[in-house]
C-alpha positions in Angstrom: 0.0 0.0 0.0 1.1 3.5 -0.8 0.8 5.8 2.3 2.4 8.8 0.7 0.5 12.0 0.2 0.3 13.8 -3.1 3.4 16.1 -3.7 1.3 19.3 -3.3 0.2 18.2 0.2 3.8 17.4 1.2 4.8 20.8 -0.2 2.2 22.4 1.9 3.5 20.6 5.0 6.9 22.0 4.3 5.4 25.5 3.9 3.6 25.1 7.3 6.8 24.1 9.0 8.7 27.0 7.5 5.9 29.4 8.6 6.0 28.1 12.1 9.8 28.4 12.3 9.4 32.0 11.3 6.3 33.1 13.2 5.8 30.8 16.3 7.8 31.9 19.3 8.4 30.5 22.7 6.8 33.7 24.1 3.6 32.8 22.3 3.5 29.3 23.8 4.4 30.6 27.3 1.7 33.3 27.1 -1.0 30.5 27.1 -0.2 30.0 30.8 -2.5 32.9 31.5 -5.4 30.6 30.3 -6.1 32.1 26.9 -5.0 29.6 24.1 -4.6 32.3 21.5 -1.7 34.3 20.0 -3.0 37.3 18.1 0.1 37.8 15.9 0.2 34.2 14.9 -3.6 34.2 14.2 -3.2 37.3 12.0 -0.3 35.7 10.1 -2.2 32.5 9.4 -5.2 34.6 8.2 -2.9 36.5 5.9 -1.8 33.2 4.4 -5.5 32.3 3.8 -5.3 29.4 6.2 -8.5 30.4 8.1 -10.5 30.4 4.8 -8.8 27.3 3.5 -10.8 24.6 5.2 -14.1 26.3 4.5 -15.9 24.5 1.6 -15.3 26.2 -1.7 -19.0 25.9 -2.6 -19.7 28.1 0.5 -17.2 30.7 -0.6 -14.2 29.5 1.4 -10.7 28.6 0.3 -11.6 25.0 -0.6 -8.2 23.7 0.5 -8.3 19.9 0.3 -9.1 17.8 3.4 -5.6 16.2 3.4 -3.9 19.6 3.5 -6.2 20.7 6.3 -5.3 17.6 8.4 -1.6 18.2 7.7 -2.0 21.8 8.9 -3.7 20.7 12.1 -1.1 18.1 12.7 1.9 20.4 12.2 0.3 23.1 14.5 -0.2 20.5 17.2 3.3 19.2 16.8 4.6 22.7 17.3 2.3 23.4 20.3 0.8 26.4 18.6 -2.0 28.1 20.4 -4.8 27.8 17.9 -8.1 27.6 19.7 -9.4 30.8 18.1 -8.5 29.6 14.6 -10.6 26.4 14.9 -13.6 28.3 16.3 -13.4 31.0 13.6 -13.4 28.4 10.9 -16.4 26.6 12.4 -18.5 29.8 13.0 -17.7 31.1 9.5 -18.8 27.8 7.9 -22.0 27.8 9.8 -22.8 31.3 8.8 -22.0 30.6 5.1 -24.4 27.6 5.2 -27.2 29.1 7.3 -26.6 32.8 7.8 -28.4 35.8 6.3 -26.8 37.9 3.6 -26.0 40.5 6.4 -23.9 37.9 8.2 -22.3 36.5 5.1 -21.2 39.9 3.9 -20.3 41.7 7.1 -19.2 39.0 9.6 -17.7 36.1 7.7 -15.0 38.2 5.9 -13.9 39.5 9.3 -13.7 36.0 10.8 -11.7 34.7 7.9 -9.3 37.6 7.6 -8.5 37.4 11.3 -9.9 40.8 12.3 -12.7 39.3 14.4 -13.1 36.2 16.7 -16.1 34.1 17.5 -17.1 31.7 20.3 -19.7 29.1 21.0 -22.8 29.7 23.2 -24.3 26.2 23.4 -24.0 24.7 26.9 -26.0 25.9 29.9 -25.4 25.5 33.6 -28.2 22.9 34.0 -28.0 21.1 30.6 -24.5 19.9 30.2 -24.0 17.9 27.0 -27.7 17.9 26.4 -27.7 21.2 24.4 -31.3 20.6 23.3 -32.3 21.3 26.9 -31.4 25.0 26.4 -33.5 27.4 28.4 -32.0 30.7 27.3 -35.1 32.5 25.8 -35.4 34.6 22.7 -38.8 36.4 22.4 -39.8 38.4 19.4 -40.6 42.0 20.0 -41.5 43.8 16.8 -38.4 43.9 14.6 -36.2 42.8 17.4 -35.5 39.7 19.5 -35.1 40.0 23.3 -32.7 37.4 24.8 -32.5 36.4 28.5 -30.5 33.5 30.0 -27.1 32.2 30.7 -24.4 30.0 29.1 -21.6 28.1 30.6 -18.1 27.2 29.2 -18.1 30.1 26.7 -14.4 29.8 26.1 -12.8 32.8 24.3 -15.8 35.0 25.1 -13.5 37.4 26.9 -11.5 38.1 23.7 -14.2 37.3 21.1 -16.3 39.7 19.0 -19.3 37.4 18.5 -21.0 34.4 20.1 -23.1 32.0 18.1 -25.9 31.5 20.5 -28.5 28.7 20.9 -31.8 29.9 22.3 -35.3 28.6 22.9 -37.9 30.3 20.9 -40.8 27.9 21.5 -41.1 26.3 25.0 -44.3 24.4 24.1 -42.9 21.9 21.6 -40.4 19.0 21.8 -37.0 20.3 23.0 -35.3 19.7 19.7 -38.0 21.6 17.8 -38.2 25.0 19.5 -34.6 26.2 19.1 -33.2 29.1 17.2 -29.6 30.3 16.6 -28.4 33.9 16.6 -25.0 35.5 16.1 -24.8 38.1 18.9 -22.1 40.8 19.0 -20.5 40.6 22.4 -20.5 44.4 22.9 -24.3 44.4 22.8 -25.8 46.0 26.0 -27.0 43.5 28.6 -24.2 40.9 28.2 -22.0 40.1 31.1 -18.9 37.8 30.9 -17.4 36.2 34.0 -14.2 34.2 34.1 -14.4 30.5 35.0 -11.0 29.1 36.0 -10.5 25.4 35.3 -8.2 22.7 36.7 -6.4 23.0 33.4 -4.6 26.1 32.3 -7.5 27.1 30.0 -9.8 29.9 31.0 -13.4 29.6 30.2 -16.3 31.9 30.9 -19.9 32.1 32.1 -22.0 34.5 30.0 -25.2 36.2 31.0 -27.9 37.8 28.8 -30.2 40.3 30.4 -32.8 41.8 28.0 -30.3 41.7 25.1 -31.9 43.1 22.0 -30.8 42.3 18.4 -32.5 42.6 15.1 -33.6 39.7 13.0 -30.7 40.0 10.6 -28.6 38.4 13.3 -30.7 35.2 13.2 -28.9 32.1 11.9 -31.2 29.6 10.1 -34.9 29.3 10.4 -37.0 30.2 13.5 -37.4 27.0 15.5 -34.9 25.4 13.1 -32.0 25.6 15.4 -31.4 21.8 15.6 -30.6 21.8 11.9 -28.0 24.5 12.5 -26.7 22.6 15.6 -26.1 19.5 13.5 -24.2 21.6 11.0 -22.1 23.1 13.8 -21.2 19.7 15.2 -20.4 18.4 11.7 -17.8 21.1 11.3 -16.5 21.0 14.9 -16.1 17.2 14.8 -14.5 17.4 11.4 -11.8 19.8 12.7 -11.5 17.7 15.9 -11.1 14.7 13.7 -7.7 16.2 12.7 -6.3 16.0 16.2 -3.8 13.4 17.4 -2.8 12.1 20.9 -0.3 14.8 21.9 3.1 14.0 20.4 4.7 16.9 22.4 3.7 15.1 25.6 5.3 11.9 24.4 8.4 13.9 23.4 8.6 15.3 26.9 8.3 11.8 28.4 11.0 10.4 26.1 13.3 13.3 27.0 12.7 12.6 30.7 13.3 8.9 30.3 16.6 9.6 28.5 18.0 12.3 30.8 16.7 11.4 34.3 19.3 9.7 36.5 18.1 7.2 39.0 19.9 6.6 42.4 21.6 3.5 41.0 22.9 5.4 38.0 20.5 3.9 35.5 18.0 5.8 33.3 14.3 5.1 33.0 14.8 4.5 29.2 16.8 1.4 30.2 13.7 -0.1 31.9 11.7 -2.3 29.5 8.5 -1.3 31.3 9.1 2.3 30.6 10.1 1.6 27.0 6.8 -0.3 26.5 4.7 2.6 27.7 6.5 5.0 25.4 6.2 2.7 22.4 2.5 2.0 23.0 2.0 5.8 23.1 3.8 6.2 19.8 1.8 3.4 18.2 -1.4 5.1 19.3 -0.3 8.2 17.4 0.2 6.2 14.3 -3.2 4.5 14.7 -4.8 7.9 15.1 -3.0 9.2 12.0 -4.5 6.2 10.1 -8.0 7.3 11.3 -7.5 11.0 10.5 -5.8 10.4 7.1 -8.5 7.9 6.1 -11.3 10.3 6.9 -9.5 13.1 5.0 -8.9 10.8 2.0 -12.7 10.0 1.9 -13.5 13.7 1.9 -10.8 14.3 -0.7 -12.5 11.8 -2.9 -15.9 13.4 -2.4 -17.2 10.5 -0.3 -19.8 11.6 2.3 -18.3 9.8 5.4 -20.3 9.0 8.5 -18.9 8.8 11.9 -15.2 8.6 11.0 -14.6 12.1 12.5 -16.1 11.0 15.8 -14.0 7.8 15.8 -10.8 9.8 15.4 -11.8 12.3 18.0 -12.8 9.6 20.5 -9.6 7.7 20.0 -7.3 10.7 20.1 -8.8 12.3 23.2 -9.0 9.0 25.2 -5.5 8.0 24.4 -4.1 11.4 25.1 -5.7 11.3 28.6 -4.3 7.8 29.1 -0.8 8.8 28.0 -0.6 11.7 30.4 -1.6 9.3 33.3 1.1 6.8 32.2 3.8 9.4 32.1 3.0 11.0 35.4 3.0 7.6 37.0 6.4 6.8 35.5 7.8 10.0 36.8 6.5 9.6 40.3 6.6 12.7 42.5 8.6 14.5 39.9 5.6 14.3 37.7 3.6 16.4 40.1 5.8 19.5 39.7 4.0 22.3 38.0 5.1 24.9 35.4 5.9 27.4 38.2 8.5 25.0 39.8 12.0 25.6 38.5 12.7 21.9 38.9 9.8 20.7 36.8 10.9 18.8 33.7 10.4 20.9 30.5 8.4 23.4 32.4 6.0 20.8 33.9 4.6 20.0 30.5 3.3 16.5 31.4 1.6 17.7 34.6 0.0 20.5 32.7 -1.3 18.3 30.0 -2.6 15.8 32.5 -4.9 18.5 33.9 -5.9 19.6 30.4 -6.5 16.2 28.8 -9.9 15.5 30.4 -11.6 18.4 28.6 -10.6 17.0 25.2 -13.0 14.1 26.0 -15.8 16.6 26.5 -15.8 19.3 23.9 -17.0 18.5 20.4 -19.2 15.8 21.9 -18.3 13.7 25.0 -16.8 10.3 24.7 -20.1 8.8 25.7 -21.9 10.6 22.9 -19.2 9.6 20.4 -19.5 6.0 21.4 -23.2 6.1 20.9 -22.8 7.7 17.4 -20.2 5.0 16.5 -22.3 2.2 17.8 -25.4 3.3 15.9 -23.8 4.8 12.8 -21.0 2.4 12.2 -21.8 -0.9 14.0 -25.5 -0.7 13.3 -26.5 -1.2 17.0 -29.9 0.0 18.2 -30.3 3.4 19.8 -29.5 3.2 23.5 -31.4 6.4 24.6 
């Protein structure tokens, strides 16, 4: 079998590596320790290259860059530890607006998202609904030419630096919960919006957002009234498609290998000399290759115009669960040294493994929890009956 990519894709990989060598700095990576996984200068440089518009389908007015090239871009950015949360969200929000948005949104907001001059965020989850986004209670009530929004959202990551939130609301409380939903794109400088920080056990900062008599006109509506679940499925399609390009974190494995080679035990031996340690490291590296197989296969299907099913969910599930497992393995191997945080001068490589251990659980939640992903795979790929 020939596992090589087309020459133009490998040329693009080389271009990405050259770009990162020029634009990504240690200061950008270190700045994420304040909780915001975003580097404005790097984001602007990627937008200037057309890399934000690239993954957006050409038929929607995007760059139409092939799926293989998009996976390669995501892979190289992850390998380099680039802070790219805002990039992924901008691509998803722009794609949703191009598919379901009004002409106002397509002509005034989408260009700003794709040229890097504006940022978006997701307003789906609520304090009492968790992963059941269809249980949203944030109300949008029509008042003449305007909509009045009241409610609250949880885990609105990037809201403190974003310009817009794509907001899921309930417009009809008297029908089945999947039927009475409507989406809006709400400018975050609209009066009546409050953003409060939510610190997490990981480095990442999230936010709680509150909407008190927030008024917007109908041109900010996304999709049909009470047709929000159709938009939601589109949102998850794009989000899981991008998440499907992720891999168990190679930088964490690199940190563990470096520790195993450089750490000196009391008897003078190194952890790398221990076959148990080498087995864990090799299993982690094998997992990365398995996940590459998943991601590349999904991208190849898309490249050939095949409408794939749950392959994106399969990749995301495998990547996030193995990433979490690897972090646990490596911290166990390091013992008490694995508990040292970024702020401790004795922490290996700035406490990278400890930090990733705290971050890894959230990757099994966003873009669909592992439980939801397993249900989708069981029903869509294995043909098992619905379990809910």
